ZADO-1210 file (C-alpha; in nm, 4 decimals, padded with zeros to 6 digits):
<atoms>
<atom x="-01.6090" y="01.1342" z="-02.8248" code="UNK" pos="1"/>
<atom x="-01.6403" y="01.0162" z="-03.1905" code="UNK" pos="2"/>
<atom x="-01.6917" y="00.6404" z="-03.2019" code="UNK" pos="3"/>
<atom x="-01.4307" y="00.5912" z="-03.4712" code="UNK" pos="4"/>
<atom x="-01.1714" y="00.6997" z="-03.2060" code="UNK" pos="5"/>
<atom x="-01.2270" y="00.3601" z="-03.0473" code="UNK" pos="6"/>
<atom x="-00.9842" y="00.1910" z="-03.2895" code="UNK" pos="7"/>
<atom x="-00.7751" y="-00.0485" z="-03.0864" code="UNK" pos="8"/>
<atom x="-00.7987" y="-00.3865" z="-02.9136" code="UNK" pos="9"/>
<atom x="-00.6792" y="-00.3702" z="-02.5510" code="UNK" pos="10"/>
<atom x="-00.4983" y="-00.7031" z="-02.4561" code="UNK" pos="11"/>
<atom x="-00.4294" y="-00.7658" z="-02.0869" code="UNK" pos="12"/>
<atom x="-00.2381" y="-01.0531" z="-01.9442" code="UNK" pos="13"/>
<atom x="00.0991" y="-01.2165" z="-01.9120" code="UNK" pos="14"/>
<atom x="00.3802" y="-01.2517" z="-02.1543" code="UNK" pos="15"/>
<atom x="00.5679" y="-01.5710" z="-02.0806" code="UNK" pos="16"/>
<atom x="00.8861" y="-01.7520" z="-02.1670" code="UNK" pos="17"/>
<atom x="00.7763" y="-02.1013" z="-02.2605" code="UNK" pos="18"/>
<atom x="00.9763" y="-02.4332" z="-02.2780" code="UNK" pos="19"/>
<atom x="00.7509" y="-02.6952" z="-02.4379" code="UNK" pos="20"/>
<atom x="00.8263" y="-03.0711" z="-02.4390" code="UNK" pos="21"/>
<atom x="00.6163" y="-03.3011" z="-02.6633" code="UNK" pos="22"/>
<atom x="00.5473" y="-03.6672" z="-02.6362" code="UNK" pos="23"/>
<atom x="00.7808" y="-03.7279" z="-02.9225" code="UNK" pos="24"/>
<atom x="01.0654" y="-03.5727" z="-02.7321" code="UNK" pos="25"/>
<atom x="01.0754" y="-03.2582" z="-02.9368" code="UNK" pos="26"/>
<atom x="01.1587" y="-02.9508" z="-02.7255" code="UNK" pos="27"/>
<atom x="01.0476" y="-02.6042" z="-02.8314" code="UNK" pos="28"/>
<atom x="01.1058" y="-02.2704" z="-02.6541" code="UNK" pos="29"/>
<atom x="01.0058" y="-01.9088" z="-02.7133" code="UNK" pos="30"/>
<atom x="00.7825" y="-01.6322" z="-02.6020" code="UNK" pos="31"/>
<atom x="00.4157" y="-01.6979" z="-02.5240" code="UNK" pos="32"/>
<atom x="00.1150" y="-01.5764" z="-02.3338" code="UNK" pos="33"/>
<atom x="-00.0755" y="-01.2823" z="-02.4757" code="UNK" pos="34"/>
<atom x="00.1719" y="-01.2438" z="-02.7510" code="UNK" pos="35"/>
<atom x="-00.0192" y="-01.5196" z="-02.9251" code="UNK" pos="36"/>
<atom x="-00.3467" y="-01.3102" z="-02.9276" code="UNK" pos="37"/>
<atom x="-00.1304" y="-01.0102" z="-03.0346" code="UNK" pos="38"/>
<atom x="00.0163" y="-01.2070" z="-03.3174" code="UNK" pos="39"/>
<atom x="-00.3277" y="-01.3079" z="-03.4443" code="UNK" pos="40"/>
<atom x="-00.4751" y="-00.9613" z="-03.4171" code="UNK" pos="41"/>
<atom x="-00.1732" y="-00.7808" z="-03.5662" code="UNK" pos="42"/>
<atom x="-00.1572" y="-01.0484" z="-03.8318" code="UNK" pos="43"/>
<atom x="-00.5137" y="-00.9570" z="-03.9275" code="UNK" pos="44"/>
<atom x="-00.3950" y="-00.5838" z="-03.9534" code="UNK" pos="45"/>
<atom x="-00.5713" y="-00.4664" z="-03.6390" code="UNK" pos="46"/>
<atom x="-00.4368" y="-00.2156" z="-03.3831" code="UNK" pos="47"/>
<atom x="-00.3503" y="-00.3738" z="-03.0528" code="UNK" pos="48"/>
<atom x="-00.2398" y="-00.2128" z="-02.7227" code="UNK" pos="49"/>
<atom x="-00.0577" y="-00.4424" z="-02.4791" code="UNK" pos="50"/>
<atom x="-00.1011" y="-00.4256" z="-02.0980" code="UNK" pos="51"/>
<atom x="00.1399" y="-00.6509" z="-01.9115" code="UNK" pos="52"/>
<atom x="00.4364" y="-00.6691" z="-01.6816" code="UNK" pos="53"/>
<atom x="00.7635" y="-00.7891" z="-01.8320" code="UNK" pos="54"/>
<atom x="01.0922" y="-00.8558" z="-01.6543" code="UNK" pos="55"/>
<atom x="01.3982" y="-00.6468" z="-01.7354" code="UNK" pos="56"/>
<atom x="01.5641" y="-00.9629" z="-01.8581" code="UNK" pos="57"/>
<atom x="01.2897" y="-01.0623" z="-02.1006" code="UNK" pos="58"/>
<atom x="01.2174" y="-00.7119" z="-02.2261" code="UNK" pos="59"/>
<atom x="01.4766" y="-00.6932" z="-02.5157" code="UNK" pos="60"/>
<atom x="01.3428" y="-01.0230" z="-02.6646" code="UNK" pos="61"/>
<atom x="00.9819" y="-00.9058" z="-02.6345" code="UNK" pos="62"/>
<atom x="01.0482" y="-00.5573" z="-02.7879" code="UNK" pos="63"/>
<atom x="01.2554" y="-00.7058" z="-03.0683" code="UNK" pos="64"/>
<atom x="00.9454" y="-00.9219" z="-03.1675" code="UNK" pos="65"/>
<atom x="00.6606" y="-00.6677" z="-03.1389" code="UNK" pos="66"/>
<atom x="00.8583" y="-00.3822" z="-03.2902" code="UNK" pos="67"/>
<atom x="00.8173" y="-00.5760" z="-03.6298" code="UNK" pos="68"/>
<atom x="00.4386" y="-00.5390" z="-03.5785" code="UNK" pos="69"/>
<atom x="00.3565" y="-00.1757" z="-03.6826" code="UNK" pos="70"/>
<atom x="-00.0040" y="-00.2034" z="-03.5400" code="UNK" pos="71"/>
<atom x="00.1166" y="-00.3141" z="-03.1889" code="UNK" pos="72"/>
<atom x="00.1479" y="-00.0505" z="-02.9165" code="UNK" pos="73"/>
<atom x="00.3802" y="-00.1480" z="-02.6248" code="UNK" pos="74"/>
<atom x="00.3325" y="00.1635" z="-02.4171" code="UNK" pos="75"/>
<atom x="00.1233" y="-00.0289" z="-02.1611" code="UNK" pos="76"/>
<atom x="00.4076" y="-00.2702" z="-02.0838" code="UNK" pos="77"/>
<atom x="00.5493" y="-00.2232" z="-01.7314" code="UNK" pos="78"/>
<atom x="00.9106" y="-00.3300" z="-01.6500" code="UNK" pos="79"/>
<atom x="00.9728" y="-00.5173" z="-01.3417" code="UNK" pos="80"/>
<atom x="01.2791" y="-00.6951" z="-01.1905" code="UNK" pos="81"/>
<atom x="01.3313" y="-01.0700" z="-01.1612" code="UNK" pos="82"/>
<atom x="01.3286" y="-01.3606" z="-01.4109" code="UNK" pos="83"/>
<atom x="00.9697" y="-01.2890" z="-01.5380" code="UNK" pos="84"/>
<atom x="00.7038" y="-01.5399" z="-01.6239" code="UNK" pos="85"/>
<atom x="00.8777" y="-01.8785" z="-01.6967" code="UNK" pos="86"/>
<atom x="00.6632" y="-02.1748" z="-01.7818" code="UNK" pos="87"/>
<atom x="00.7386" y="-02.5391" z="-01.8569" code="UNK" pos="88"/>
<atom x="00.4718" y="-02.7250" z="-02.0546" code="UNK" pos="89"/>
<atom x="00.4699" y="-03.0972" z="-02.1305" code="UNK" pos="90"/>
<atom x="00.2234" y="-03.2516" z="-02.3793" code="UNK" pos="91"/>
<atom x="00.1839" y="-03.6271" z="-02.3154" code="UNK" pos="92"/>
<atom x="00.0611" y="-03.8733" z="-02.5709" code="UNK" pos="93"/>
<atom x="-00.2724" y="-03.8715" z="-02.3895" code="UNK" pos="94"/>
<atom x="-00.4482" y="-03.6578" z="-02.1430" code="UNK" pos="95"/>
<atom x="-00.4019" y="-03.2985" z="-02.0180" code="UNK" pos="96"/>
<atom x="-00.0857" y="-03.1062" z="-02.0651" code="UNK" pos="97"/>
<atom x="00.1376" y="-03.0545" z="-01.7525" code="UNK" pos="98"/>
<atom x="00.2294" y="-02.6998" z="-01.6599" code="UNK" pos="99"/>
<atom x="00.4965" y="-02.5945" z="-01.4191" code="UNK" pos="100"/>
<atom x="00.5330" y="-02.2263" z="-01.3395" code="UNK" pos="101"/>
<atom x="00.8859" y="-02.1556" z="-01.2415" code="UNK" pos="102"/>
<atom x="00.8458" y="-01.7785" z="-01.1733" code="UNK" pos="103"/>
<atom x="00.5996" y="-01.5038" z="-01.2320" code="UNK" pos="104"/>
<atom x="00.5708" y="-01.1178" z="-01.2209" code="UNK" pos="105"/>
<atom x="00.3506" y="-00.9182" z="-00.9700" code="UNK" pos="106"/>
<atom x="-00.0114" y="-00.8394" z="-01.0738" code="UNK" pos="107"/>
<atom x="-00.0532" y="-00.5548" z="-01.3197" code="UNK" pos="108"/>
<atom x="-00.1770" y="-00.2263" z="-01.1807" code="UNK" pos="109"/>
<atom x="-00.4539" y="-00.1017" z="-01.4132" code="UNK" pos="110"/>
<atom x="-00.4002" y="00.2690" z="-01.3935" code="UNK" pos="111"/>
<atom x="-00.2730" y="00.3048" z="-01.7530" code="UNK" pos="112"/>
<atom x="-00.5483" y="00.0726" z="-01.8839" code="UNK" pos="113"/>
<atom x="-00.8202" y="00.2678" z="-01.7025" code="UNK" pos="114"/>
<atom x="-00.6846" y="00.5901" z="-01.8612" code="UNK" pos="115"/>
<atom x="-00.6852" y="00.4335" z="-02.2095" code="UNK" pos="116"/>
<atom x="-01.0273" y="00.2686" z="-02.1928" code="UNK" pos="117"/>
<atom x="-01.2055" y="00.5491" z="-02.3932" code="UNK" pos="118"/>
<atom x="-00.9873" y="00.4558" z="-02.6947" code="UNK" pos="119"/>
<atom x="-01.0431" y="00.0811" z="-02.6754" code="UNK" pos="120"/>
<atom x="-01.3053" y="-00.0779" z="-02.8966" code="UNK" pos="121"/>
<atom x="-01.2676" y="-00.4349" z="-02.7645" code="UNK" pos="122"/>
<atom x="-01.1010" y="-00.5423" z="-02.4387" code="UNK" pos="123"/>
<atom x="-00.9443" y="-00.8957" z="-02.3825" code="UNK" pos="124"/>
<atom x="-00.8170" y="-01.0326" z="-02.0501" code="UNK" pos="125"/>
<atom x="-00.6333" y="-01.3600" z="-02.0705" code="UNK" pos="126"/>
<atom x="-00.5313" y="-01.5231" z="-01.7331" code="UNK" pos="127"/>
<atom x="-00.1963" y="-01.6858" z="-01.8362" code="UNK" pos="128"/>
<atom x="-00.0400" y="-01.7200" z="-01.4854" code="UNK" pos="129"/>
<atom x="-00.3203" y="-01.6738" z="-01.2356" code="UNK" pos="130"/>
<atom x="-00.1196" y="-01.3751" z="-01.0921" code="UNK" pos="131"/>
<atom x="-00.1924" y="-01.1438" z="-01.3840" code="UNK" pos="132"/>
<atom x="-00.4414" y="-00.9017" z="-01.2225" code="UNK" pos="133"/>
<atom x="-00.6234" y="-00.9023" z="-00.8877" code="UNK" pos="134"/>
<atom x="-01.0059" y="-00.9490" z="-00.8924" code="UNK" pos="135"/>
<atom x="-01.0658" y="-00.6097" z="-00.7371" code="UNK" pos="136"/>
<atom x="-00.8631" y="-00.4309" z="-01.0063" code="UNK" pos="137"/>
<atom x="-01.0341" y="-00.6309" z="-01.2826" code="UNK" pos="138"/>
<atom x="-01.3658" y="-00.5288" z="-01.1345" code="UNK" pos="139"/>
<atom x="-01.2501" y="-00.1635" z="-01.1463" code="UNK" pos="140"/>
<atom x="-01.1742" y="-00.2146" z="-01.5192" code="UNK" pos="141"/>
<atom x="-01.4989" y="-00.3718" z="-01.6261" code="UNK" pos="142"/>
<atom x="-01.7123" y="-00.1208" z="-01.4386" code="UNK" pos="143"/>
<atom x="-01.5470" y="00.1526" z="-01.6440" code="UNK" pos="144"/>
<atom x="-01.5402" y="-00.0271" z="-01.9779" code="UNK" pos="145"/>
<atom x="-01.7921" y="00.0851" z="-02.2424" code="UNK" pos="146"/>
<atom x="-01.6691" y="-00.1652" z="-02.5034" code="UNK" pos="147"/>
<atom x="-01.7258" y="-00.5409" z="-02.5374" code="UNK" pos="148"/>
<atom x="-01.5095" y="-00.7380" z="-02.2888" code="UNK" pos="149"/>
<atom x="-01.3725" y="-01.0893" z="-02.3405" code="UNK" pos="150"/>
<atom x="-01.2388" y="-01.3058" z="-02.0573" code="UNK" pos="151"/>
<atom x="-01.0336" y="-01.6190" z="-02.1052" code="UNK" pos="152"/>
<atom x="-01.0077" y="-01.7821" z="-01.7609" code="UNK" pos="153"/>
<atom x="-00.7329" y="-02.0199" z="-01.8616" code="UNK" pos="154"/>
<atom x="-00.4809" y="-02.0484" z="-01.5580" code="UNK" pos="155"/>
<atom x="-00.7173" y="-01.8910" z="-01.3204" code="UNK" pos="156"/>
<atom x="-00.8427" y="-02.2367" z="-01.2482" code="UNK" pos="157"/>
<atom x="-00.4986" y="-02.3801" z="-01.1681" code="UNK" pos="158"/>
<atom x="-00.3348" y="-02.3987" z="-00.8302" code="UNK" pos="159"/>
<atom x="-00.1268" y="-02.0997" z="-00.7508" code="UNK" pos="160"/>
<atom x="00.2081" y="-02.2685" z="-00.6864" code="UNK" pos="161"/>
<atom x="00.5577" y="-02.2742" z="-00.8255" code="UNK" pos="162"/>
<atom x="00.8159" y="-02.5482" z="-00.9200" code="UNK" pos="163"/>
<atom x="00.5645" y="-02.8353" z="-00.9317" code="UNK" pos="164"/>
<atom x="00.2843" y="-02.9437" z="-01.1697" code="UNK" pos="165"/>
<atom x="-00.0143" y="-02.7211" z="-01.1279" code="UNK" pos="166"/>
<atom x="-00.3520" y="-02.8899" z="-01.0603" code="UNK" pos="167"/>
<atom x="-00.7001" y="-02.7864" z="-01.1477" code="UNK" pos="168"/>
<atom x="-00.8868" y="-02.6321" z="-00.8536" code="UNK" pos="169"/>
<atom x="-01.2454" y="-02.5455" z="-00.7860" code="UNK" pos="170"/>
<atom x="-01.3212" y="-02.1814" z="-00.8612" code="UNK" pos="171"/>
<atom x="-01.6560" y="-02.0913" z="-00.7090" code="UNK" pos="172"/>
<atom x="-01.5746" y="-01.7200" z="-00.7418" code="UNK" pos="173"/>
<atom x="-01.5699" y="-01.7386" z="-01.1243" code="UNK" pos="174"/>
<atom x="-01.8946" y="-01.5414" z="-01.1438" code="UNK" pos="175"/>
<atom x="-01.7253" y="-01.2502" z="-00.9803" code="UNK" pos="176"/>
<atom x="-01.4695" y="-01.2487" z="-01.2570" code="UNK" pos="177"/>
<atom x="-01.7332" y="-01.2912" z="-01.5333" code="UNK" pos="178"/>
<atom x="-01.9763" y="-01.0331" z="-01.4075" code="UNK" pos="179"/>
<atom x="-02.0116" y="-00.7355" z="-01.6606" code="UNK" pos="180"/>
<atom x="-01.8113" y="-00.9447" z="-01.9127" code="UNK" pos="181"/>
<atom x="-01.9513" y="-00.9780" z="-02.2677" code="UNK" pos="182"/>
<atom x="-01.7777" y="-01.2986" z="-02.3833" code="UNK" pos="183"/>
<atom x="-01.6309" y="-01.5833" z="-02.1777" code="UNK" pos="184"/>
<atom x="-01.3850" y="-01.8423" z="-02.3045" code="UNK" pos="185"/>
<atom x="-01.2915" y="-02.1789" z="-02.1327" code="UNK" pos="186"/>
<atom x="-01.2100" y="-02.5315" z="-02.2139" code="UNK" pos="187"/>
<atom x="-01.3918" y="-02.8363" z="-02.0702" code="UNK" pos="188"/>
<atom x="-01.1486" y="-02.8797" z="-01.7742" code="UNK" pos="189"/>
<atom x="-01.1768" y="-02.5091" z="-01.6912" code="UNK" pos="190"/>
<atom x="-01.5581" y="-02.5302" z="-01.6965" code="UNK" pos="191"/>
<atom x="-01.5351" y="-02.8416" z="-01.4731" code="UNK" pos="192"/>
<atom x="-01.3231" y="-02.6349" z="-01.2262" code="UNK" pos="193"/>
<atom x="-01.5779" y="-02.3470" z="-01.2322" code="UNK" pos="194"/>
<atom x="-01.8572" y="-02.5967" z="-01.1604" code="UNK" pos="195"/>
<atom x="-01.6683" y="-02.7187" z="-00.8560" code="UNK" pos="196"/>
<atom x="-01.5857" y="-03.0559" z="-01.0188" code="UNK" pos="197"/>
<atom x="-01.2188" y="-03.0241" z="-01.1426" code="UNK" pos="198"/>
<atom x="-01.1561" y="-03.3970" z="-01.1261" code="UNK" pos="199"/>
<atom x="-01.3942" y="-03.4874" z="-01.4040" code="UNK" pos="200"/>
<atom x="-01.5251" y="-03.3618" z="-01.7459" code="UNK" pos="201"/>
<atom x="-01.8688" y="-03.2073" z="-01.7265" code="UNK" pos="202"/>
<atom x="-02.1739" y="-03.3870" z="-01.8704" code="UNK" pos="203"/>
<atom x="-02.3872" y="-03.2187" z="-02.1340" code="UNK" pos="204"/>
<atom x="-02.6320" y="-03.1397" z="-01.8633" code="UNK" pos="205"/>
<atom x="-02.3705" y="-02.9675" z="-01.6514" code="UNK" pos="206"/>
<atom x="-02.2378" y="-02.7847" z="-01.9560" code="UNK" pos="207"/>
<atom x="-02.5883" y="-02.6486" z="-02.0209" code="UNK" pos="208"/>
<atom x="-02.6188" y="-02.5495" z="-01.6503" code="UNK" pos="209"/>
<atom x="-02.2830" y="-02.3637" z="-01.6769" code="UNK" pos="210"/>
<atom x="-02.3934" y="-02.1856" z="-01.9937" code="UNK" pos="211"/>
<atom x="-02.7251" y="-02.0812" z="-01.8468" code="UNK" pos="212"/>
<atom x="-02.5582" y="-01.9423" z="-01.5366" code="UNK" pos="213"/>
<atom x="-02.3047" y="-01.7442" z="-01.7410" code="UNK" pos="214"/>
<atom x="-02.5771" y="-01.6004" z="-01.9776" code="UNK" pos="215"/>
<atom x="-02.7828" y="-01.5075" z="-01.6745" code="UNK" pos="216"/>
<atom x="-02.4958" y="-01.2844" z="-01.5723" code="UNK" pos="217"/>
<atom x="-02.5694" y="-01.0872" z="-01.8875" code="UNK" pos="218"/>
<atom x="-02.3055" y="-01.2338" z="-02.1234" code="UNK" pos="219"/>
<atom x="-02.3755" y="-01.2412" z="-02.4945" code="UNK" pos="220"/>
<atom x="-02.1644" y="-01.5428" z="-02.5642" code="UNK" pos="221"/>
<atom x="-01.9965" y="-01.8337" z="-02.4026" code="UNK" pos="222"/>
<atom x="-01.7228" y="-02.0118" z="-02.5998" code="UNK" pos="223"/>
<atom x="-01.6232" y="-02.3639" z="-02.4725" code="UNK" pos="224"/>
<atom x="-01.3248" y="-02.4910" z="-02.6638" code="UNK" pos="225"/>
<atom x="-01.3076" y="-02.8573" z="-02.7454" code="UNK" pos="226"/>
<atom x="-00.9599" y="-02.8998" z="-02.8788" code="UNK" pos="227"/>
<atom x="-00.9475" y="-03.0800" z="-03.2117" code="UNK" pos="228"/>
<atom x="-01.3278" y="-03.1201" z="-03.2025" code="UNK" pos="229"/>
<atom x="-01.3880" y="-02.7453" z="-03.2399" code="UNK" pos="230"/>
<atom x="-01.5960" y="-02.5263" z="-03.0069" code="UNK" pos="231"/>
<atom x="-01.9362" y="-02.5057" z="-02.8448" code="UNK" pos="232"/>
<atom x="-02.1004" y="-02.1577" z="-02.8707" code="UNK" pos="233"/>
<atom x="-02.3643" y="-02.0674" z="-02.6244" code="UNK" pos="234"/>
<atom x="-02.5695" y="-01.7555" z="-02.6705" code="UNK" pos="235"/>
<atom x="-02.9197" y="-01.6347" z="-02.5260" code="UNK" pos="236"/>
<atom x="-03.0691" y="-01.7585" z="-02.8583" code="UNK" pos="237"/>
<atom x="-02.9148" y="-02.0979" z="-02.9079" code="UNK" pos="238"/>
<atom x="-02.6275" y="-02.3507" z="-02.8381" code="UNK" pos="239"/>
<atom x="-02.4267" y="-02.4459" z="-03.1493" code="UNK" pos="240"/>
<atom x="-02.1280" y="-02.6722" z="-03.1969" code="UNK" pos="241"/>
<atom x="-01.8790" y="-02.5783" z="-03.4621" code="UNK" pos="242"/>
<atom x="-01.6444" y="-02.8523" z="-03.5801" code="UNK" pos="243"/>
<atom x="-01.2780" y="-02.7933" z="-03.6653" code="UNK" pos="244"/>
<atom x="-01.1994" y="-02.8035" z="-04.0309" code="UNK" pos="245"/>
<atom x="-00.9870" y="-03.0990" z="-04.1509" code="UNK" pos="246"/>
<atom x="-00.6370" y="-02.9925" z="-04.0656" code="UNK" pos="247"/>
<atom x="-00.2985" y="-03.0789" z="-04.2208" code="UNK" pos="248"/>
<atom x="-00.0022" y="-03.1827" z="-04.0113" code="UNK" pos="249"/>
<atom x="-00.0369" y="-03.0723" z="-03.6517" code="UNK" pos="250"/>
<atom x="00.3043" y="-02.9391" z="-03.5371" code="UNK" pos="251"/>
<atom x="00.2324" y="-02.7466" z="-03.2183" code="UNK" pos="252"/>
<atom x="-00.1066" y="-02.6819" z="-03.0554" code="UNK" pos="253"/>
<atom x="00.0361" y="-02.4275" z="-02.8027" code="UNK" pos="254"/>
<atom x="-00.1538" y="-02.1039" z="-02.8602" code="UNK" pos="255"/>
<atom x="-00.4336" y="-02.2413" z="-03.0582" code="UNK" pos="256"/>
<atom x="-00.6945" y="-02.1369" z="-02.8073" code="UNK" pos="257"/>
<atom x="-00.5301" y="-01.7905" z="-02.8164" code="UNK" pos="258"/>
<atom x="-00.5633" y="-01.7700" z="-03.1937" code="UNK" pos="259"/>
<atom x="-00.9225" y="-01.8797" z="-03.1678" code="UNK" pos="260"/>
<atom x="-00.9695" y="-01.5854" z="-02.9287" code="UNK" pos="261"/>
<atom x="-00.8011" y="-01.3347" z="-03.1712" code="UNK" pos="262"/>
<atom x="-00.9910" y="-01.4545" z="-03.4783" code="UNK" pos="263"/>
<atom x="-01.3308" y="-01.4632" z="-03.3051" code="UNK" pos="264"/>
<atom x="-01.2818" y="-01.1285" z="-03.1245" code="UNK" pos="265"/>
<atom x="-01.1737" y="-00.9663" z="-03.4585" code="UNK" pos="266"/>
<atom x="-01.5041" y="-01.0675" z="-03.6213" code="UNK" pos="267"/>
<atom x="-01.7179" y="-00.9835" z="-03.3206" code="UNK" pos="268"/>
<atom x="-01.5728" y="-00.6346" z="-03.3144" code="UNK" pos="269"/>
<atom x="-01.6644" y="-00.5936" z="-03.6826" code="UNK" pos="270"/>
<atom x="-02.0236" y="-00.6785" z="-03.6096" code="UNK" pos="271"/>
<atom x="-02.0477" y="-01.0551" z="-03.6709" code="UNK" pos="272"/>
<atom x="-02.2690" y="-01.2713" z="-03.4508" code="UNK" pos="273"/>
<atom x="-02.0963" y="-01.5108" z="-03.2145" code="UNK" pos="274"/>
<atom x="-02.1503" y="-01.8224" z="-03.4249" code="UNK" pos="275"/>
<atom x="-02.0058" y="-01.6715" z="-03.7388" code="UNK" pos="276"/>
<atom x="-01.7206" y="-01.5221" z="-03.5523" code="UNK" pos="277"/>
<atom x="-01.6377" y="-01.8551" z="-03.3738" code="UNK" pos="278"/>
<atom x="-01.6408" y="-02.0243" z="-03.7057" code="UNK" pos="279"/>
<atom x="-01.3599" y="-01.7912" z="-03.8343" code="UNK" pos="280"/>
<atom x="-01.1718" y="-01.8312" z="-03.4997" code="UNK" pos="281"/>
<atom x="-01.1795" y="-02.2177" z="-03.5257" code="UNK" pos="282"/>
<atom x="-01.0551" y="-02.2029" z="-03.8820" code="UNK" pos="283"/>
<atom x="-00.7652" y="-01.9712" z="-03.7880" code="UNK" pos="284"/>
<atom x="-00.6664" y="-02.1845" z="-03.4896" code="UNK" pos="285"/>
<atom x="-00.6731" y="-02.4989" z="-03.6997" code="UNK" pos="286"/>
<atom x="-00.4257" y="-02.3395" z="-03.9435" code="UNK" pos="287"/>
<atom x="-00.2055" y="-02.2156" z="-03.6597" code="UNK" pos="288"/>
<atom x="-00.1572" y="-02.5668" z="-03.5378" code="UNK" pos="289"/>
<atom x="00.0585" y="-02.6392" z="-03.8408" code="UNK" pos="290"/>
<atom x="00.3291" y="-02.3911" z="-03.7251" code="UNK" pos="291"/>
<atom x="00.5116" y="-02.3194" z="-03.4121" code="UNK" pos="292"/>
<atom x="00.5881" y="-02.0087" z="-03.2109" code="UNK" pos="293"/>
<atom x="00.4722" y="-01.6495" z="-03.2058" code="UNK" pos="294"/>
<atom x="00.6608" y="-01.5388" z="-03.5217" code="UNK" pos="295"/>
<atom x="00.5467" y="-01.8152" z="-03.7493" code="UNK" pos="296"/>
<atom x="00.1912" y="-01.7807" z="-03.6243" code="UNK" pos="297"/>
<atom x="00.1890" y="-01.4010" z="-03.7014" code="UNK" pos="298"/>
<atom x="00.3434" y="-01.4611" z="-04.0492" code="UNK" pos="299"/>
<atom x="00.0929" y="-01.7382" z="-04.1282" code="UNK" pos="300"/>
<atom x="-00.2065" y="-01.5140" z="-04.0490" code="UNK" pos="301"/>
<atom x="-00.0574" y="-01.2132" z="-04.2237" code="UNK" pos="302"/>
<atom x="-00.0146" y="-01.4122" z="-04.5418" code="UNK" pos="303"/>
<atom x="-00.3633" y="-01.5487" z="-04.5118" code="UNK" pos="304"/>
<atom x="-00.4932" y="-01.1863" z="-04.4815" code="UNK" pos="305"/>
<atom x="-00.3174" y="-01.0890" z="-04.8023" code="UNK" pos="306"/>
<atom x="-00.4483" y="-01.3992" z="-04.9869" code="UNK" pos="307"/>
<atom x="-00.8014" y="-01.3007" z="-04.8887" code="UNK" pos="308"/>
</atoms>
């Protein structure tokens, strides 16, 4: 196989219907989940193949959106019955956001993805619901993958319950998910859960321990997102902290971590080192906080690409 045939990004995870309430009382609603990463990658002009389950009820809205993106391939979307992935998110004035999962779809079967792997240049799994993919199926995928693999643990560290606020839980099996992965993304609370201490933020010593453990698994980079303070990048060579650029008005921070993922992965796939790639990802995420929703995020990044 000629290497240039590996042209697309494989994006695996959940497509959600989000209802967001902010501390100001503002209510926002729309599609979410891996469509944020797709919006970022497609906005940058890159080819993306989606692998997700979508409910019959939500499918028309999803297809209406991504059909406007000529570089997005929806052939890997499976249709399932039921209400789909419905998520209520509340952002208080201070503290962690509150997430309530009202419904979810069954885990994705990876047969289509396994068949497509030879054509994928960079694979991204984002755990948006916690029910996205079973560990055994994920291990089948990473054993077969010959491209870089990115894992965003995200909702994997939340309790698997419906109709009530989800809580952070210990995730001692995180190494089973991260083994054979190239890059790992998590925020501070997610790292705390993987360390078995979900009730408190990790100290710098505990962060270093986590990074060393992850890198010992063979990872080339660990990205610990720090919200408005940027990101910590851990590689076998060094640990660097990248500050967020001074941003304008912050309208909606939903999806900012997803856009960081898209921007960073795009540069990594083009040959950039993790620190350089993360710098671009942080910049892109900071700009995305000034708009709201999938469509505005895509359009913002698309316009940025043409300005460049």
